[in-house]
N, C-alpha and C positions, 0 to 999 in steps of 0.2 A: 535744310538750313545751312549745313556746313558747305554744301556745294555752292550756294549763293555767295557766301563770303569768299570762297576761293575764286569764283568768277569775278567778283568785284575787285579783288586784289590783283588779279591778272589784268583786268582792264586798266586799273590804275598804273600798273607797271608799264603797260604798252603806251599809255599816254605820256608818262614821264620819259621813257626812252625816245618817243617821237619828238617831244619838246627839246630834249638835249640835242638830238640830231638836227632839228630845225635851226636852233641857235648856232650850232657849230658851223653849218654850211653857210648861214648868212654872214657870220663873222669872217669866214674864209673868203667869201665872194666880195665883201667890202674891202678886205685887204688886197685882193687881186685887182680890184677896180682902182684903188688908190695907187698901186704900183704902175698900172697902165697909164693913168693920167700923169703921174710923175715922169714917166718915160717920155710921154708926148711933149710935156712942157720943157724938158731939158734936152730934147733931141737937136743935134747939130749935124747936118749932112757932111759927109767926107768931101775933101777937096776934089777928088777925082770924079765926083758925081755931078751931072748937070741937072738942075732943077728948074722947072718952069716957074716963073714968079706969078703964081695965081693962087688964090685961096682954095684950099682943098679940104673938104670935109671927109673925115675917115672914121672907120669903126674898128675897134679892137676885136680880133678874131675870137679870143677866149671870153672876155668879159662883156662885150657888147657896148663898151664905153664909146661915146662919140666925141670927137675933138676936131677943132678947126685948125689946120696947119697953114702957115703963111706961104708955103710953096708946095710943089708937087712931090717933093721927097718925103717918104714916110718911113718911120722906124720899122724894124722887124716886128711882125705880129699885127700890123695895121693894114687895112685895105681901103680903097676909095669907096665911100658910101654911095650906093645907088638907090634911088627912090624905090 
């Protein structure tokens, strides 16, 4: 009977730790995603760079965020999205 209670408490502890880790990483990912989108929206290419004036769909390397840029110049950490 004592073994049953110990196993039950161990399972409960594992579930609680799993839930904490799940929420921690989801909050971190949401924060990273928002930073990536903020970077994309406020990006202004430098004067010495020539950008083709065509709509460019890009994906962020770390977060997987997708954003449509008004030209071919992309900020650091972004790459052109291929189907």
